[in-house]
C-alpha positions in Angstrom: 6.8 19.9 -32.8 6.0 17.7 -29.9 4.9 19.6 -26.8 7.3 19.7 -23.9 6.7 20.4 -20.2 8.5 22.3 -17.5 10.5 20.1 -15.1 13.3 20.1 -12.6 15.7 21.4 -15.3 13.5 23.0 -17.9 11.6 26.3 -17.8 9.6 28.2 -20.6 9.1 31.9 -20.8 7.2 33.6 -23.7 9.3 36.8 -23.2 12.2 38.1 -21.1 11.9 39.8 -17.8 14.8 40.6 -15.5 13.0 38.8 -12.7 13.8 35.6 -14.5 17.4 36.0 -13.2 16.0 34.3 -10.1 15.3 31.2 -12.2 18.9 31.2 -13.5 20.2 31.5 -10.0 17.9 28.6 -8.9 19.3 26.4 -11.7 22.8 27.2 -10.8 22.3 26.3 -7.1 20.4 23.0 -8.0 21.3 20.6 -10.9 21.5 23.1 -13.7 19.0 23.5 -16.4 17.7 25.4 -19.6 15.4 28.3 -19.8 13.8 28.9 -23.1 12.8 32.5 -24.0 10.1 32.7 -26.7 8.2 29.5 -25.8 4.8 29.2 -24.0 4.0 27.0 -21.1 3.4 24.0 -23.4 6.9 24.4 -25.0 5.4 25.8 -28.2 7.5 28.5 -30.0 5.8 31.9 -30.0 8.8 33.8 -31.2 10.7 36.9 -30.0 10.8 40.4 -31.7 13.7 41.7 -29.7 15.9 38.6 -30.0 19.0 40.6 -31.3 19.1 42.9 -28.3 18.5 40.0 -25.9 21.4 38.1 -27.4 23.6 41.0 -26.6 22.2 41.9 -23.2 21.5 38.5 -21.5 25.1 37.2 -21.1 26.1 40.6 -19.5 23.1 40.7 -17.2 23.8 37.2 -15.9 27.5 37.8 -15.4 27.0 41.2 -13.6 24.1 40.0 -11.4 25.6 36.7 -10.3 29.2 36.4 -11.5 28.5 33.3 -13.6 28.7 32.4 -17.3 25.9 30.8 -19.2 25.6 29.5 -22.7 23.1 31.7 -24.5 22.0 30.5 -28.0 19.7 31.8 -30.6 17.3 29.2 -32.4 14.9 29.4 -35.3 11.9 27.2 -35.9 9.7 27.9 -38.9 10.9 31.5 -39.0 10.2 32.1 -35.3 13.1 33.0 -33.1 13.7 31.8 -29.6 16.6 31.8 -27.1 17.9 29.1 -24.9 19.9 29.8 -21.7 21.8 26.8 -20.5 22.8 27.0 -16.8 25.4 24.7 -15.4 25.3 23.6 -11.8 27.8 25.3 -9.5 29.7 23.7 -6.7 29.7 27.1 -4.8 26.6 29.0 -3.7 25.3 31.5 -6.2 23.4 34.6 -5.0 21.4 37.2 -6.8 21.7 40.6 -5.0 22.4 38.8 -1.8 19.5 36.3 -2.0 19.8 32.6 -2.8 17.4 30.7 -5.0 16.9 27.0 -5.6 15.1 25.0 -8.3 12.9 22.4 -6.6 10.8 20.3 -8.9 9.3 22.8 -11.5 9.3 25.7 -9.1 11.8 28.4 -8.0 12.1 28.9 -4.3 14.0 31.4 -2.2 16.2 29.9 0.5 16.0 31.4 4.0 16.5 30.4 7.6 17.1 26.7 8.2 17.0 25.8 4.5 19.6 28.5 3.6 21.8 27.3 6.4 21.7 23.6 5.2 22.3 24.7 1.6 25.4 26.7 2.5 26.7 23.8 4.6 26.1 21.3 1.8 27.8 23.5 -0.8 30.8 23.5 1.5 30.9 19.7 1.2 29.4 19.0 4.6 26.1 18.1 6.3 24.7 19.7 9.5 25.5 16.7 11.6 29.1 16.5 10.4 30.0 20.0 11.6 32.2 20.4 14.7 30.5 21.6 17.9 33.2 23.9 19.3 31.5 24.4 22.6 31.2 20.7 23.4 33.5 18.4 25.3 33.4 14.8 26.5 32.0 16.1 29.7 28.8 16.8 27.7 28.4 13.1 26.7 26.1 10.8 28.8 28.0 7.6 29.4 24.8 5.8 30.4 23.5 6.4 26.9 26.6 5.0 25.3 26.3 1.9 27.6 22.7 1.4 26.4 23.7 1.9 22.8 26.4 -0.8 23.0 23.9 -3.1 24.7 21.4 -2.5 22.0 24.0 -3.2 19.3 24.6 -6.8 20.7 23.6 -9.4 18.1 23.9 -7.2 15.0 27.6 -7.6 14.5 28.2 -4.1 13.2 29.7 -2.2 16.1 33.5 -2.2 16.3 35.1 -3.6 19.4 34.7 -1.1 22.3 36.0 -3.0 25.3 38.5 -1.1 27.3 38.0 2.1 25.3 37.4 5.5 26.7 34.3 7.5 25.9 36.2 9.7 23.4 37.7 6.6 21.7 34.3 5.0 21.3 33.0 8.2 19.7 36.0 8.1 17.4 35.1 4.5 16.4 31.6 5.8 15.6 33.0 8.7 13.5 31.5 11.3 15.8 34.7 13.2 16.3 37.0 15.4 14.2 40.5 15.6 15.6 40.0 16.4 19.3 36.6 17.9 18.8 33.1 16.4 18.9 30.7 16.6 15.9 27.2 17.8 16.2 26.0 14.2 15.7 27.8 13.1 18.9 25.7 15.6 20.9 22.5 14.5 19.2 23.3 10.8 19.7 24.6 10.8 23.3 24.5 14.4 24.8 23.6 14.9 28.4 21.6 17.9 27.5 21.3 18.5 23.6 18.9 21.4 24.3 21.9 23.3 25.7 23.3 23.4 22.2 20.3 23.2 19.8 16.7 24.2 20.2 13.8 21.7 19.7 15.6 18.5 20.3 12.3 17.0 21.4 9.4 14.8 20.5 6.0 16.4 21.3 3.2 13.9 21.7 -0.5 15.0 21.8 -3.6 13.0 22.5 -6.5 14.4 20.5 -10.2 13.7 20.3 -12.3 14.3 17.2 -10.0 16.7 15.5 -6.8 18.8 15.8 -8.6 21.4 17.9 -9.5 18.8 20.5 -6.3 18.5 22.5 -6.8 16.3 25.6 -3.3 16.1 27.0 0.3 16.1 25.9 3.8 15.2 26.9 7.2 16.4 25.6 10.1 13.9 25.5 13.5 15.5 25.3 17.1 14.3 25.4 19.5 12.5 23.1 18.5 10.1 20.4 19.1 7.0 22.4 17.0 8.3 25.3 14.1 9.6 23.1 13.9 6.4 21.1 13.2 4.5 24.3 11.2 7.1 26.2 8.8 7.9 23.4 7.8 4.2 23.2 7.3 4.1 26.9 5.0 7.2 26.8 3.0 5.7 24.0 2.6 2.3 25.6 1.6 3.6 29.1 -0.3 6.8 28.4 -1.3 7.4 24.8 -2.2 4.0 23.4 -4.7 2.0 25.3 -4.6 -1.6 24.0 -7.9 -3.5 23.2 -8.2 -6.7 25.3 -9.7 -10.1 24.3 -9.7 -13.4 26.1 -8.6 -16.8 25.0 -10.1 -19.1 27.5 -9.1 -17.8 30.9 -6.0 -15.9 29.4 -6.2 -12.2 29.1 -4.6 -11.1 25.8 -3.6 -7.5 24.9 -3.6 -6.6 21.2 -1.3 -3.9 19.9 -3.2 -1.1 18.2 -0.3 -0.5 15.9 2.6 -2.9 15.0 5.6 -2.2 17.3 7.9 -2.5 14.2 6.0 0.3 12.5 5.9 2.6 15.4 9.6 2.1 16.1 10.6 2.6 12.4 8.6 5.9 11.9 10.2 7.3 15.0 13.7 6.3 13.9 13.1 7.7 10.5 12.0 11.1 12.0 15.0 11.2 14.4 17.5 10.4 11.7 16.1 12.4 8.7 14.7 15.5 10.5 16.1 19.0 10.1 17.7 19.5 13.5 17.6 23.2 13.4 13.9 23.2 12.5 10.7 22.5 14.4 10.2 19.8 17.1 9.0 16.3 16.0 5.3 16.1 16.4 3.2 13.0 17.1 -0.6 13.3 17.1 -2.5 10.4 18.5 -6.2 10.0 17.7 -8.8 7.3 18.4 -8.3 5.6 15.0 -5.0 6.9 13.7 -1.6 8.3 14.6 0.5 10.8 12.7 4.1 11.6 13.0 5.6 14.8 11.4 9.2 15.9 11.1 10.6 19.0 9.3 12.7 18.3 6.3 11.7 17.6 2.6 12.7 14.7 0.6 16.1 14.9 -1.2 16.2 15.6 -4.9 15.3 12.7 -7.0 13.3 10.8 -4.4 9.5 11.0 -4.5 6.7 9.9 -2.2 6.0 6.9 -4.4 9.6 5.9 -4.3 9.2 5.5 -0.5 6.7 2.7 -1.1 9.2 0.5 -3.0 12.9 -0.3 -3.0 14.9 2.9 -3.1 18.4 4.2 -2.3 19.2 5.3 1.3 19.9 9.0 1.2 19.9 10.2 4.8 19.7 14.0 5.6 22.2 13.3 8.5 24.6 10.7 7.2 26.9 10.8 10.3 24.0 10.2 12.6 22.6 7.5 10.3 25.9 5.7 10.3 26.0 5.6 14.1 22.4 4.3 14.2 23.4 1.7 11.6 26.3 0.4 13.7 24.1 0.3 16.7 21.6 -1.9 14.9 18.8 0.7 15.0 18.5 1.0 11.2 19.9 -0.6 8.1 21.5 1.3 5.3 19.4 0.1 2.4 16.5 2.6 2.4 14.0 0.0 3.6 12.6 1.9 6.6 9.3 2.9 4.9 9.0 -0.6 3.4 9.2 -2.1 6.8 6.4 0.3 8.1 4.1 -0.6 5.1 4.7 -4.3 5.3 4.3 -4.6 9.1 1.0 -2.8 8.9 -0.1 -5.0 6.0 0.8 -8.1 7.9 -1.3 -6.9 10.8 -4.3 -6.4 8.5 -4.2 -2.6 8.7 -4.8 0.0 6.0 -1.7 1.1 4.2 0.0 4.0 5.9 -0.2 7.4 4.3 2.9 9.4 3.6 2.6 13.0 2.5 4.7 16.2 2.3 3.3 18.7 4.7 4.4 22.1 6.0 8.0 21.7 4.8 8.3 18.2 6.2 7.1 14.6 6.0 4.0 13.3 7.7 3.3 9.6 8.0 0.0 8.3 9.3 -0.7 4.8 10.7 -4.3 3.7 10.8 -5.5 1.6 13.8 -7.5 -1.6 13.8 -11.1 -0.8 14.0 -13.0 -2.7 16.8 -16.8 -3.0 16.2 -19.5 -2.8 18.9 -20.0 -6.5 18.4 -16.4 -7.2 19.4 -16.8 -5.0 22.5 -19.9 -6.8 23.6 -18.1 -10.2 23.0 -15.2 -9.0 25.1 -17.4 -7.7 28.0 -19.7 -10.8 27.9 -16.7 -13.0 28.1 -15.5 -11.0 31.1 -18.8 -11.3 32.8 -18.8 -15.1 32.4 -15.2 -15.4 33.7 -16.1 -13.1 36.7 -19.2 -15.2 37.4 -17.3 -18.5 37.5 -15.1 -17.2 40.2 -17.7 -15.8 42.5 -20.2 -18.7 42.9 -23.0 -20.3 41.1 -25.9 -17.8 41.8 -23.8 -14.7 41.1 -22.3 -16.5 38.1 -25.8 -16.8 36.4 -26.7 -13.2 37.0 -23.3 -11.8 35.9 -23.3 -13.9 32.8 -26.6 -12.6 31.6 -26.3 -9.0 32.5 -22.6 -7.9 32.6 -22.2 -7.7 28.8 -25.3 -5.7 28.2 -24.6 -3.2 31.0 -21.0 -2.7 30.0 -22.1 -2.2 26.4 -24.7 0.5 27.6 -22.1 2.2 29.7 -19.6 2.4 26.8 -22.2 3.6 24.3 -23.3 6.4 26.8 -19.7 7.5 27.4 -19.1 7.6 23.6 -22.1 9.9 23.2 -21.3 12.0 26.3 -17.8 11.7 27.7 -18.7 13.9 30.7 -21.7 11.8 31.7 -21.9 11.2 35.5 -22.3 7.9 37.5 -25.8 8.9 38.8 -26.8 9.6 35.2 -25.4 6.2 34.1 -27.3 4.5 36.9 -30.6 6.1 35.8 -29.9 5.2 32.2 -29.1 1.5 32.9 -31.7 1.1 35.7 -29.2 -0.1 38.3 -27.6 1.3 41.4 -24.6 3.7 41.3 -22.6 1.0 43.1 -23.3 -1.4 40.3 -22.2 1.2 37.8 -19.0 1.8 39.8 -18.3 -2.0 39.8 -18.8 -2.2 36.0 -16.5 0.9 35.5 -13.8 -0.7 37.5 -14.1 -3.9 35.4 -13.9 -2.0 32.2 -10.8 -0.1 33.4 -9.1 -3.3 34.3 -9.8 -4.6 30.8 -8.4 -1.4 29.5 -11.5 -0.6 27.6 -12.0 2.6 29.5 -10.1 5.3 31.3 -10.8 8.5 33.1 -8.9 11.5 31.9 -8.5 14.2 34.4 -10.2 14.7 37.8 -13.5 13.2 39.0 -15.0 16.7 38.8 -13.7 18.2 35.6 -12.4 15.1 33.7 -14.1 12.9 31.1 -14.4 9.3 30.0 -12.3 7.9 27.2 -13.5 4.7 25.5 -10.5 2.8 24.2 -12.2 1.0 21.3 -14.8 2.1 18.8 
């Protein structure tokens, strides 16, 4: 007999234990499956001595414990008996002594907390974002966010005509209402204060040093989806991502560390696909990479490898996703992760990493690495440019020394971010005033920034 393997809908047990009722419950709540009793982990028949009693007891045990009926069959292979228990999927939730189990991959898991809540809603034929928020009224909707949403939708040709409509009528057009009530998706999308209704409607951004224990500063962006989509990008651009600078002739050119399309897409994916009753979206920014994590596992049938190729769109929050589609924020073809991967590839960056982590999905973007040679070229060019604008004599001196001095300063600050200006002056063999002038130049080029106060802060070099 060819060996089989356990999978989403197959389980092997060499003998029966009542604890295996949990597996039956898990199958009933997922897509169904078969449990073989009398087979080892490789699917080889090992036989059952008590098969007659089991054939009599098992149907009653299953019915009495969970109220469901399963097809229990006896099989014979080369004189060895084994039993198959075929479990059909149920459209209603099935519990075992008040607990709910679910088959995920080849493992059985107990559903609790947020996962149980989402499971029960799904079994009722709904999704979390499609539920009515009884406590919300139109007064809880931010009209400015709707105005911005409509402006963002221009050029995409997806949004129904909204001219002359009231706020509630616009929400109706977006399928964010049910009768005269607002759906949860309306609050997430346009609410004045979503935190009033649901916890953790935030994006937490942290700037880290060498590792996750080295937190340097952080910001928390909260509000509705339209606001967070814009504000997170503002925070990244002006506080968390310092752009390397090069020069083309006399023109200063800023280079994006990460493709804008990739940053926007991973943020949209997190906002649309997250578990909204779960943890805050978390973004960790390091010197050479950026990671975004949101709670919520992949839907059944979709793997991490599927995200790297064409795949069906299966949003966790379909009502929210539909509104974002009408606004032109996303498409409905499951191409979000492909956009991220392709934009990084076009920018010459390493392929992003996508993993399942801590009950959610984490995606990491890797930055362009700037070498010491490139830094010295940048600072040398800066020195020459500065020299040309300040006279012949000073131009000659600046052109020869500025690049070397700037390079020494950056190297010293990498090694010791708390190094003082007098220490730098002694190291470079120049005056403290010259050090200060070099630092100001490096700050203007966005190669360097001071984090914290003059007394207790530290230097952060923006390129490696």
